[in-house]
Structures are given as C-alpha cells and as structure tokens.
C-alpha positions, 0 to 999 in steps of 0.5 A: 524522470523526476528526482527524489531527494534522498540520503541514507542507503546510498548507491543503487540497491536491488529491490524486488517489487511485490506488486500485490494481487489487487494492484496487478488486477485492478490498478496497475498504475500503482505498480508503475508509480512504485517502480518510478519512486524506487528508481528515483530513489536509486534502486534497481527494480525487478518484478519477479514471477509471483502470486498472492501473498496468501492473505485471503487464505490466512484470514479464512483459517486455511493455514496449509494453503497459506504456507504453500503460497508463502513458500512460493513467495520466499523462493521468488524473492530469495535473491533480493536485498529488499522486498517492497510492496505498495501495500501495508497489508501484504507487507505486513502478511510477509513480515509478521505472519510468514514466520508464524506459519513455519513455527514447527519447521526450523528450516522454513522458519529461518527462511521466513524470518530472513525474508521478513527482515528484508520486507518493507511497505513502499513509503516507509522503505523510501523514507526509513531505508532510502532516506528520501526526504522529498519528492518532485511532484505536484497536486492541486487541492486538499487531500486527506489520508486514511491509515490502513490498519495493517500498515499502521498497527503492524508496520508503524506506517503513519508519519512517513506518507504524511512527510512526503505528501507535505513536499508535493507542490500545491497539495494541502494535507487535511486530517480527517476525524478518526483517520486511524479507524478501520474502513471495514474492508479487512479482505475476507471480512467484507465478504463474510460480514457484509452488513457490519463491513458496510456500517463501518465503511459508511462511517469512514466515508462520512468522516473523509467527506466531512474533512472537506478534502477533494481527494482521499489517499491511502497506502492500501488498495483494498481500503481505497477500493472499499471506501471509493465504492461507498463514496460512489454509492453515496453520490460523493464527488470525492476522488480516491487515489493511492499515495504512490500515484501522487508522490510519483506525479502519475495521476493521469489515470482516472481516480479509483472507482471512476471510469477508466479514461485519461484526463484531458 
C-alpha cells in the first residue's frame, strides 16, 4: 500500500466513513479509494451501517423526514472520533444543516452540533487534520479540477485538493475558467428545473473542455456524474474521475460515465 507523507494528528485515529448514497450505488471505487487514503494517513477506518444524509428530503423542504434520517446518522456515528465523507455536499449537510434541524430540541441540537464538529470532507480531513502533505500516486496527463458548490462555499475546500494533486507524479493541473461556478446538479434541483440545470451544465462542460485537460476531477460524485453525462452527450472524449481515485492511485475502474470494464 502506498504511503502518504503526513504530520499533524499523529498515531492511529478511528474514523467512521460516511460512504454516501451515490458512491455506494454508482461508484464504489470512490469508497475504496477513500479507505486507502485514510489508512495510508494512519487511520483505522470503520464503515458503520448507514443510510442517506437526508439531503434530497432537505432540499425538497421535507424537514420532518430529514430530521428522522439525521437521527439515524447521529446514532450510527456517535462513537467515532472523526466522521469523513468523500463528498463536500454530504459533509456540508451534516456539518452545516443538521444543527438547524434541531434548533427547538436542546438534546438533539447538542448531539447534532457535536457530530458537526467531528465531520469533515475527505481531502480537507487528510490535509487539515491528518497533516498529509503528499501522496504516492501517478497519473499521466493534464487534469482540471471543478470546485463543487457545497465543498467550496460551506466547507472552504479549494486549495487542499490542488495541493495533493500537485504531488501526483506525471499529473499536470490545469485551471479552467470559472472553476467555482455551479455545474447545475444541485441534487433535486436538476430534477425540478431540468432546462435550467441543462443550460448551466452545458456552460460548465464547455469550460472544462476549453481547458485542454484530458481529465476532469472533483470531490463530489453528483457534480461528476452530471458533467460526465453532458460531456458524453456532447461527444467529448474527456474522462471524469473522483479526486480520491487519483490521489489513491486507484484508476483501474473505467472513468465515470464510461463502460464498466477494467483498463488493459
């Protein structure tokens, strides 16, 4: 297993991995890459029985269902020193919005705030908490990075993935225009406002292609699936991958949106 250069938290720390629905159902390789990165950083990783973070219900205005789901998550991850998710949107949901759900319930508010304080997006956890400064990975060619809205605006995840990508052998990081502009996914937004969402992702896809990079990476699978779908419909050959797969040197799986077979 490739080792990551680290300093900071030190020793072995117990981490509960919040896998996320999209990773579990559509891209398990991201979950395995997250486990590898966390273990390389010195963490003991558990994956407790879990369900959705509640974001679809929350975005649809169903606060009661969201609160019910949040209680399950709070209980499932109660014993872990840290909770880590390979998704800025799911981590942001737990960290920023769970406490809002229980503003009128002092006991649950305390538990939600306590969980929020232990919850981190994957790459920011590696760099900011575990002190990982570099990874032992290689990737051939230019890559451009998309800043997902939740990770960037709710959690301040921007420089962390770029720093680690900069240590990947053979990888040339190319910045595209408007990298911090929304891709149009927004969970249920893409369903409720399909035409508007399509217009947004069309512009996003055009800017990433314009960068000249052969691969697009990001930290949110929802964004990646949305952009990959538009790139495919445009006839683009640009590949799409989750940042964890590249940092963990686990790129055997086909790119997102491509046929599911192993590379030769």
